[in-house]
C-alpha distance (Angstrom), angle and dihedral (degrees) to the residues before:
residue distance angle dihedral
X1 . . .
X2 3.77 . .
X3 3.80 88.6 .
X4 3.88 95.4 64.0
X5 3.78 109.5 106.6
X6 3.77 124.6 -151.0
X7 3.78 122.9 -157.0
X8 3.68 112.3 -100.0
X9 3.83 115.0 -115.1
X10 3.75 114.4 -110.3
X11 3.67 117.0 -93.1
X12 3.78 115.9 -102.0
X13 3.76 91.9 -119.6
X14 3.82 96.9 45.9
X15 3.89 115.2 119.1
X16 3.82 120.5 -111.5
X17 3.74 116.3 -101.6
X18 3.90 112.3 -102.2
X19 3.84 118.6 -118.3
X20 3.70 117.1 -93.3
X21 3.81 122.7 -100.7
X22 3.83 90.5 -113.3
X23 3.83 90.8 66.5
X24 3.80 90.5 50.6
X25 3.80 90.0 56.4
X26 3.83 94.4 52.9
X27 3.88 97.6 52.2
X28 3.89 104.2 70.9
X29 3.85 97.0 54.2
X30 3.77 90.5 53.9
X31 3.82 92.1 52.7
X32 3.86 90.9 46.5
X33 3.79 93.2 53.6
X34 3.78 90.5 51.4
X35 3.80 91.3 52.3
X36 3.81 91.5 49.8
X37 3.79 91.5 51.0
X38 3.79 90.1 48.7
X39 3.82 92.6 51.4
X40 3.80 91.4 46.8
X41 3.77 90.7 50.4
X42 3.78 93.0 50.2
X43 3.82 89.8 47.7
X44 3.79 91.5 50.8
X45 3.79 91.0 49.3
X46 3.81 91.6 49.0
X47 3.80 91.6 46.1
X48 3.78 92.0 49.5
X49 3.81 90.9 47.1
X50 3.78 91.5 48.9
X51 3.78 91.3 49.1
X52 3.79 91.2 50.5
X53 3.81 91.4 48.4
X54 3.82 91.1 47.9
X55 3.80 91.1 48.8
X56 3.79 90.1 48.2
X57 3.80 91.3 49.4
X58 3.81 90.9 52.3
X59 3.77 94.0 44.5
X60 3.81 110.6 105.6
X61 3.82 96.4 13.0
X62 3.78 135.9 108.8
X63 3.79 123.0 -156.8
X64 3.77 139.0 179.8
X65 3.77 137.0 -178.5
X66 3.81 90.8 -157.1
X67 3.78 90.1 95.1
X68 3.79 137.5 106.3
X69 3.78 143.2 178.3
X70 3.80 111.5 -88.1
X71 3.80 135.3 -174.4
X72 3.78 148.0 151.7
X73 3.81 112.1 -67.8
X74 3.83 117.8 -171.0
X75 3.80 116.1 -154.9
X76 3.81 108.4 -145.8
X77 3.82 115.7 -147.5
X78 3.82 132.6 162.2
X79 3.80 121.5 -109.0
X80 3.81 93.6 -148.3
X81 3.79 133.7 43.5
X82 3.77 122.7 -117.5
X83 3.79 149.7 110.7
X84 3.82 117.0 -59.4
X85 3.81 110.1 -123.9
X86 3.80 97.8 170.0
X87 3.82 139.3 28.0
X88 3.79 107.2 -169.9
X89 3.83 102.7 179.8
X90 3.78 136.6 55.0
X91 3.79 134.7 -148.8
X92 3.82 116.1 -66.2
X93 3.81 92.4 8.8
X94 3.81 117.1 147.4
X95 3.81 112.2 -123.5
X96 3.80 135.1 -173.1
X97 3.81 126.6 -134.6
X98 3.79 111.4 -80.6
X99 3.79 93.6 17.4
X100 3.81 113.3 146.0
X101 3.81 111.7 -108.9
X102 3.82 109.0 166.1
X103 3.81 132.5 13.8
X104 3.82 120.3 -148.4
X105 3.82 120.6 -161.5
X106 3.85 103.4 -87.9
X107 3.82 100.7 -169.3
X108 3.81 97.8 97.7
X109 3.79 90.3 48.3
X110 3.80 91.8 47.6
X111 3.82 89.5 55.3
X112 3.80 90.4 51.7
X113 3.78 89.9 50.2
X114 3.81 91.4 51.4
X115 3.81 90.3 50.9
X116 3.78 91.8 49.1
X117 3.79 91.8 50.0
X118 3.84 90.7 49.9
X119 3.80 90.5 51.5
X120 3.77 89.4 49.1
X121 3.80 91.0 53.0
X122 3.81 89.9 50.9
X123 3.79 91.0 49.4
X124 3.80 90.6 49.6
X125 3.83 90.2 52.1
X126 3.80 91.3 49.9
X127 3.77 89.9 50.5
X128 3.81 91.4 51.2
X129 3.81 90.4 49.8
X130 3.80 91.9 48.3
X131 3.79 91.0 50.2
X132 3.81 90.6 49.6
X133 3.79 90.4 50.7
X134 3.76 89.6 49.0
X135 3.79 89.7 54.2
X136 3.80 91.2 51.7
X137 3.79 91.6 49.5
X138 3.76 91.2 50.4
X139 3.79 89.9 52.0
X140 3.80 90.6 48.8
X141 3.77 91.3 51.4
X142 3.79 89.7 50.1
X143 3.81 90.8 51.0
X144 3.80 91.0 47.9
X145 3.78 91.7 51.3
X146 3.81 89.1 50.8
X147 3.80 89.1 50.8
X148 3.78 89.1 53.0
X149 3.78 90.4 54.9
X150 3.84 90.4 50.6
X151 3.79 91.8 47.9
X152 3.78 90.8 48.3
X153 3.82 89.6 52.6
X154 3.81 91.8 48.1
X155 3.79 91.3 47.0
X156 3.81 90.8 49.2
X157 3.81 91.5 49.9
X158 3.82 92.0 48.5
X159 3.78 90.3 48.6
X160 3.79 90.8 51.8
X161 3.82 92.2 48.3
X162 3.78 91.5 50.5
X163 3.77 91.1 49.1
X164 3.82 91.5 51.9
X165 3.80 92.9 49.3
X166 3.75 90.5 50.8
X167 3.78 91.5 49.4
X168 3.84 92.6 54.1
X169 3.80 121.8 88.1
X170 3.78 106.2 -88.0
X171 3.77 88.9 -131.0
X172 3.82 90.5 60.1
X173 3.84 94.8 60.7
X174 3.71 133.9 40.3
X175 3.74 125.3 -114.5
X176 3.80 88.0 -116.5
X177 3.77 91.3 60.1
X178 3.79 91.8 50.3
X179 3.79 91.6 47.9
X180 3.80 90.4 50.6
X181 3.80 91.3 51.9
X182 3.80 91.1 50.4
X183 3.79 91.2 48.1
X184 3.82 91.7 48.3
X185 3.81 90.7 51.2
X186 3.80 92.5 49.6
X187 3.81 91.4 46.7
X188 3.79 91.9 51.4
X189 3.80 90.4 48.6
X190 3.81 90.4 51.0
X191 3.80 92.1 48.4
X192 3.81 89.2 51.2
X193 3.79 91.8 52.2
X194 3.80 90.5 47.1
X195 3.80 91.6 50.5
X196 3.77 90.5 49.9
X197 3.82 92.2 50.1
X198 3.79 91.5 47.2
X199 3.79 90.4 51.6
X200 3.80 91.3 49.3
X201 3.80 90.2 50.9
X202 3.81 91.1 50.5
X203 3.79 90.7 48.4
X204 3.82 88.4 55.7
X205 3.80 89.6 50.1
X206 3.81 88.5 49.3
X207 3.80 89.9 54.3
X208 3.82 90.0 49.9
X209 3.80 90.3 49.6
X210 3.83 90.0 50.2
X211 3.79 89.6 51.3
X212 3.79 90.2 49.9
X213 3.80 90.0 52.6
X214 3.80 90.6 50.4
X215 3.81 91.0 49.7
X216 3.81 91.1 47.1
X217 3.81 90.5 51.0
X218 3.81 90.2 50.8
X219 3.81 90.0 49.3
X220 3.78 89.9 50.7
X221 3.80 91.4 50.8
X222 3.81 89.3 49.9
X223 3.79 89.7 50.1
X224 3.81 90.3 49.1
X225 3.79 89.7 51.7
X226 3.80 90.9 49.4
X227 3.79 90.4 51.1
X228 3.81 91.3 48.8
X229 3.80 90.8 48.4
X230 3.80 91.8 48.3
X231 3.81 90.1 50.7
X232 3.80 89.9 48.4
X233 3.81 92.1 50.4
X234 3.79 89.2 48.6
X235 3.81 90.7 51.4
X236 3.81 89.6 52.7
X237 3.81 88.9 66.2
X238 3.80 85.2 76.6
X239 3.80 107.4 68.6
X240 3.81 108.1 -155.7
X241 3.79 134.5 -173.8
X242 3.82 111.9 -90.8
X243 3.82 92.8 -157.9
X244 3.80 140.7 5.1
X245 3.77 118.4 -87.1
X246 3.79 146.4 90.9
X247 3.81 124.8 -50.5
X248 3.82 115.1 -118.1
X249 3.80 137.3 167.2
X250 3.79 95.3 21.3
X251 3.79 107.2 -174.5
X252 3.80 101.7 163.0
X253 3.79 121.0 99.6
X254 3.78 134.3 -174.8
X255 3.81 111.6 -80.0
X256 3.81 96.4 21.8
X257 3.80 117.4 138.6
X258 3.79 106.3 -133.3
X259 3.79 130.8 -166.9
X260 3.77 129.0 -142.7
X261 3.80 109.9 -83.2
X262 3.82 95.0 18.3
X263 3.83 111.9 139.9
X264 3.79 110.1 -116.3
X265 3.81 101.8 169.2
X266 3.78 142.9 -27.0
X267 3.80 131.8 -120.5
X268 3.80 119.9 -149.0
X269 3.78 106.7 -150.4
X270 3.82 123.0 -144.3
X271 3.79 120.4 -105.3
X272 3.80 102.4 72.3
X273 3.79 124.5 -173.7
X274 3.81 139.7 -177.0
X275 3.78 124.7 -100.8
X276 3.82 108.3 -158.6
X277 3.80 119.2 -173.1
X278 3.79 105.5 -147.6
X279 3.77 123.7 -174.3
X280 3.78 114.0 -105.3
X281 3.81 88.6 -117.1
X282 3.81 89.5 62.6
X283 3.81 96.3 56.4
X284 3.80 101.2 73.3
X285 3.81 95.4 101.8
X286 3.81 99.8 20.3
X287 3.81 114.8 119.6
X288 3.83 136.7 167.4
X289 3.79 113.1 -87.5
X290 3.81 97.4 34.0
X291 3.83 114.0 135.5
X292 3.79 119.8 -106.4
X293 3.79 132.4 -161.1
X294 3.79 110.7 -144.5
X295 3.78 126.8 -160.0
X296 3.79 118.2 -173.2
X297 3.79 113.0 -155.7
X298 3.80 91.5 -142.4
X299 3.82 91.8 54.7
X300 3.82 107.1 31.0
X301 3.80 94.0 166.4
X302 3.80 94.2 55.9
X303 3.80 112.9 102.1
X304 3.79 104.3 -147.6
X305 3.77 126.7 175.2
X306 3.76 133.8 -171.4
X307 3.77 143.9 153.5
X308 3.78 137.5 -115.3
X309 3.79 107.7 -92.1
X310 3.81 102.2 -179.7
X311 3.79 145.6 -32.4
X312 3.79 118.9 -120.2
X313 3.80 115.7 -112.0
X314 3.77 95.1 -123.4
X315 3.78 139.8 24.4
X316 3.75 122.3 -95.3
X317 3.80 93.4 -106.4
X318 3.82 91.7 59.7
X319 3.81 92.2 60.8
X320 3.79 96.8 40.2
X321 3.81 121.3 117.0
X322 3.82 89.6 -108.3
X323 3.81 108.3 30.1
X324 3.78 118.1 -160.5
X325 3.81 117.1 -90.6
X326 3.78 100.8 -150.5
X327 3.80 92.8 171.9
X328 3.81 91.8 68.8
X329 3.78 130.1 64.0
X330 3.79 125.4 -10.0
X331 3.80 115.7 -19.6
X332 3.80 121.2 -135.2
X333 3.77 116.3 -178.6
X334 3.79 112.8 -128.7
X335 3.78 124.6 -175.4
X336 3.80 105.6 -113.9
X337 3.79 127.7 -142.1
X338 3.78 125.5 -136.7
X339 3.83 122.8 -157.1
X340 3.80 114.2 -119.3
X341 3.80 119.4 -163.5
X342 3.81 114.0 -138.0
X343 3.79 122.8 -169.6
X344 3.81 122.8 -151.7
X345 3.81 118.9 -116.7
X346 3.78 122.4 -139.6
X347 3.79 125.3 -4.3
X348 3.80 101.2 -71.6
X349 3.81 92.3 100.9
X350 3.81 90.9 53.7
X351 3.81 90.1 59.1
X352 3.81 91.8 59.8
X353 3.82 125.3 75.2
X354 3.79 93.0 -118.1
X355 3.79 119.2 172.4
X356 3.80 134.1 -172.2
X357 3.78 112.1 -89.3
X358 3.82 97.9 33.7
X359 3.80 112.1 139.8
X360 3.80 117.1 -109.4
X361 3.79 138.3 -175.6
X362 3.81 110.7 -145.4
X363 3.79 124.3 -166.8
X364 3.81 117.4 -171.3
X365 3.81 119.8 -155.8
X366 3.81 106.1 -139.7
X367 3.82 96.8 -170.8
């Protein structure tokens, strides 16, 4: 029993034994797994937060990609037919209102203007002649009325003489004297009647002269209208811009013969807007004035905003060339779309080369 040996306890000052190399190999993988779990957790939290924020941003909005830039487009056409002798603008050129665009050969219209002015001069001469004749007739009537007064005086004097002769004792005068007085009275009466008839005839001629003046004045007004019309037709040989904007779809070339009403070019006016065709199920809370975020496909980095201007009073199918006839045949319900007009806010849209027809995504905030 005395030979059994027990291990001696370690000395108080002896150093602790270092961990084995196997323990050192197991430590790094454990720390790596913890880091991976931490990164995954953070990613899940960020993803969930982003999803919530995206859901919140979409909550209370309506959007559509059935939208496009729209604007006023003026079709320029001549009002007279003729040969084009000048094209003064090019495609995409900016023009001002009243600016000359196309020149039509004006020679035929200048000849018509010269003829109209000659006819006006003739009408003016006829009017002057008619007025002169009217003046003569008025003078004649005045002279005839004066002659009537003289004849009336002569007739009155002859009547008085005859009355005196008749009042005298027949033995105091001769029969010849009485006969002469009677003849003088009858002659004066006849002259008075003649003067009155002459005056009436001259008054009729005066009325005719007045009618001739009226007709000459009407002819002069007609000639003035013809001159004005000829000048207007001549002015139409210069086709000018009806509004400011940019020239597009120019189809006219030098030497073309154009007809009245033929489209030569188009002018896109400034002040564009967006026409968004929303489904009828998206319009429940949509009202004018609500803000809109606008994304133009051609300029995806541009941050454009606007507001709802108005909603069209009727769906697109109602105003189509062949509207649906739901009262005939089999009926299939189709969700309709209604055009909504959206105005741009600010001046950012004016800095971009926007054009009608460009595709747009519009998102309306319904809050």
